[in-house]
C-alpha positions, 0 to 999 in steps of 0.5 A: 311799876316801871313808871315808879322806877323812871319817876324815882330816877328822874325826880332828883334831876328835875329837882335840880333843874327846878331850882337852877331855873328859879335861882336864875329867874331871881338872880340868886348867887350860884355857889356851884363849885365848878363855875357857871358854864359848867353848871349850865352844861350839867343842867342842860345835860339833866333836861336832855336825859330826863327828856330822853327818858320821858319821851323815849323810854328805852334802853338808851335813855336809861343807860344815859341817865345812869351814866350821868349819874355816875358822872355826876358822882365822879364830879362830887369826888373830884370837887371834894378832893380839890375844894373840900366839903363846900356848898354845891348849890344842887337845890339852889339858895333855898336848900342847903346841900354840901358836897359830901360822901353821902352825895356820892353814894346817892348818885351811884345809887341812882346810877345803879337805879337807872341801870335797873330801869334800863333792864326793865325798859328792855321788857316793858317799854316800846322803842317809840316817842310818847307825848304822854311822857312829856306831859308826865315830865311837865307835871313832874317838873311842877311837882319839883318846883313845889318841893324846892320853892314851896316847901321851904317857903312854907317851913320859914313862914311856920317858923316865923308864925311860931316865933311871933305867937310864942309870947301869946301862947298862954292866952292861946291855950286858955281858950 
């Protein structure tokens, strides 16, 4: 039960990290409204807090991830106020994501979920380092990479196939 909560709290950050790394590997433009240095700092904090949650599941690690979600929510509100509803670059160039009030609500909800995990962490987790947690983080990172890169590419390929097959649909359905 608690592992499911931890996975649900960390998966959005892993999606963000995977899309950032994928975009940097292929030299995609960075639409993050705060600049490149701030984006790198945010990604490093996300990696650090997620690794802390998986490798040292405790009250402090879940409070850290909650605090980061709350800070991200404040950052989204700040950039909406300064720059308006621009592309945030949260999930790289593959997935269009704009700054908006739903993103603020999502960050706040995830922050409260992290607080719930910290309370559950008092009851379920030990104050020790776990190697299996790091392995779980690697598996979740691979899942995030699949979701961020594989799914949009597959949907794009399906759309192109349907456009190519559209003139021949009557021949396909006859058989």
